[in-house]
Steps between C-alpha positions, in 0.01 A plus 500: 500500500435615854810720498398646165160598647668645805735709284214627290305596812796685644546692174132581467432592864665852501323591177164391638558693821574822309196462272271425795644796697430734206146372481440531878656847502246637254201277581515500879611747761606224739490125481393269778561133522418220738690182594382213711715295733298179521630282788368143506440287811854365476644855509604498136476814279337502158729645228456540124726556199382738226584455136598867456726566803757283669493358848241355737241742642200528722188480284327822424465786247353839436188645653259582220280804476188449711652216708578508868838358601330192649299440185819529291683265736220244479496524119883476461531207745234308306644589157861429587478213752143364504474619860169612650503717811280360781540789750634844450879504519712725720669803344875461566605831350510739203840536332639755250620302203753737339652220294197508271413871511516802724122477515453131600383364838432139601269383778596159647240286677558193712252227401453210739142398426469385141439202282658387178265280299778355292833607358486796261572414142809677365409759236656795315535699823573244777743231407555336841372508857563311822479507878849529655633475853639836612841334557498343148386777267608463137839674437338735247255638763518878476659714770179683569303175532756362744489822702120496528505133611765584759294790629183288537656183635805619693400849617759681288426874514274601211663693221327791323643411159428191307 
């Protein structure tokens, strides 16, 4: 059953990306997203799995009209991981995400002061989450996620592209 769902997701993902790209192209001049790298007191990184795209990712999403990036980050962290920001996070960088669109940018924040008042309940969007040691990330962790973690924790030079 799990492989059937994985196969369906892989088949549906390219179609969804094309449809969303067409929508974004005509509805928005440029898209901006935020991702949060929540690092707990044990040095583990919070990752999530979406229902509509494969791999493990940093939580986050699109900045909505009228929102600041920090407001969007706070909303997305709460919606996807039941995480509440205690202090403002540090901006790690802004990356051009040309895998989604030639118009997409992602701001990544490092979050060290937060609380999680219980595990998030899986839903239609987020199917799994967890805190992982940087040396033991799930094999399906995306390349961009691994690179951002390496930049923050190991001083790897920051890339411009997601």
